[in-house]
C-alpha positions, 0 to 999 in steps of 0.5 A: 771407377774412372770408366763408369764416371766417363760413361756417366758424363757422356750420357749427360753430354750436351749434343744437338745432333739428331743422331744422339738420342735418349736411347744413346744416353740410357745406353751410356748409363747402363754401361756405366752401371755395369762398370760400377758394379764390377768395382763396387763393394759395400765398403768403398765409395764406389757403392754410393756412386753406383746408387747414384747411377741407378737413380739416374737410370730410374729417372731416364726410364721415366723420361723414356716412358714419357717420350713414348707416350708423347710419340703416340700423340700424333695429333698434338703438335705441342707433344710432337714439338716436345720430343726433341727436348727429351733427347737430353736428360731432364731432372725428375721435377721438370719431367713431372711439371713440363711433360707428364702434367702438362700433357695429362700423362696420368700413368707417367705422373703416378710413376714419377710420384712413386719414384720420388717417394712423394706422399700425397693421398689426394694427388694419387687418388686423382691420378688413379681416377684420371688414368682409369678414365684415360684407359676407358677412353682409349678403348671406347671404340672397341667391343665391351669385352675388349674394353674390359680386357684392356682395363683388367690388363692395365690394373694387373700391370699397375697392381704388380708395380705398386700394390706393395705400397698402399700409398700409391695403390689405394685399394679401396679407392681403386675398387670404388672407381672400378665398381662404378665403371663396372656398374655403369657399363653393365659389366659382370658383377664379379669382374672387379673382384676377379681382377683384384684377386688376379693381382693378387689381392688377398680375399681377406683384404678385399673383403675388408675393403668392400665392407668399408665401402658398404659402411660408407653408404655412398650415394653413387649406388642409388644414383646408378640405380643399383643400391644393393650392388655392393651386397651382390658383389660381396656375396660373390667375393665370399663365395670365392673366399669359401672356395679358396679356404678348401685349400687351407688346413682345417685348423686355420680354416675353421675360425675364418669360416665362423667369421664369414658365417657371421658376416653372411648372417648379418647380410641376410638380416640386413637385406630382409629388413630392407623396405625395398623388395626389388629384384636387386634385393631378391638377388642379393638375398638369394645369394647370401641364403645359398651361402648359408646353406653351403655351410651345412657341409662344414 
C-alpha cells in the first residue's frame, strides 16, 4: 500500500521545527495503519507491513508515556531539556536506557520490558518495588485513605495490563510488597486481599500465594512487630473464599470446602501451639475458630 508507506515515512521524517511534534508522528502512524488495514489480507505481504506499523505504534505510545512523565517533572531541568528530543521517534532500546532508566521512570521501564518481551525476573521485581514506592511517595502528602485509594487504583490498572503474563506481574512478590506497605501503615488488614480480588485474582490463586509467603517465614513480619500478620490476612481471605463459594454449584463446592476446612484446622493447631500469647495470636485464632464454626452449616 503506497499511501501507508508514505505516511510511515512522514512519521520518521527528520524535522527540527517546533510545530512537528510526537503527536503528529503518532497521527501519521495511525493513518498508515488504517491504510494498511484497508489493503491487508493474511495472504499478501502487506500483512507483514501492517504488523511492522503496529509495532511501531506500540513503541511510539511508550515514547508518549515517557514524554508525559517527563513533562510533569517540572523541577528537573534535565527532564525538561529532554522533551524536545522526544519529538523525534526513538528506538525502544534508547527509550529505555536514555529516558526511562535515566529518569527513574519505573512504570515506563516495566512497560518497555513488557513490550520487548524481555524476561528478567529480578529486574521486574526491582521495577515493581520502585514503582510502588514512587506511587506511595507521590501521594504521601495526602490523607491515608487517599494514599490507599491511589495505590489500589494503580494496582488495578497495572493488574489489568500485566496479570495475564506472570513474568511481568509476579503475584507473590507484589502481594508481599503490598502487605509490608499495609502493615507499616497500619492499614486495614484485608486491604491487599480486597485489592487483588478486584483485579480480579482468583481466591484459589491468592490462597496459594499467601500459603507460599507464610511458608517462607520471612523475618520482615517479626521486624514489623506483627509476626502473625499473614495468619490474620489468610483468615480474612478464607472467609471471603467461603462466601464466594456460595455461588458455586454444590458438587463443585464440596471438595473445595473440604480442602479449606483442612487448611483452617491446620492453622488452628499451629496457632494453639504457638509459644506467644499476644493479642495478634488471639485475634488470628479467634478468626479461624469462627471459620471452623461456620462450617457447621455445610
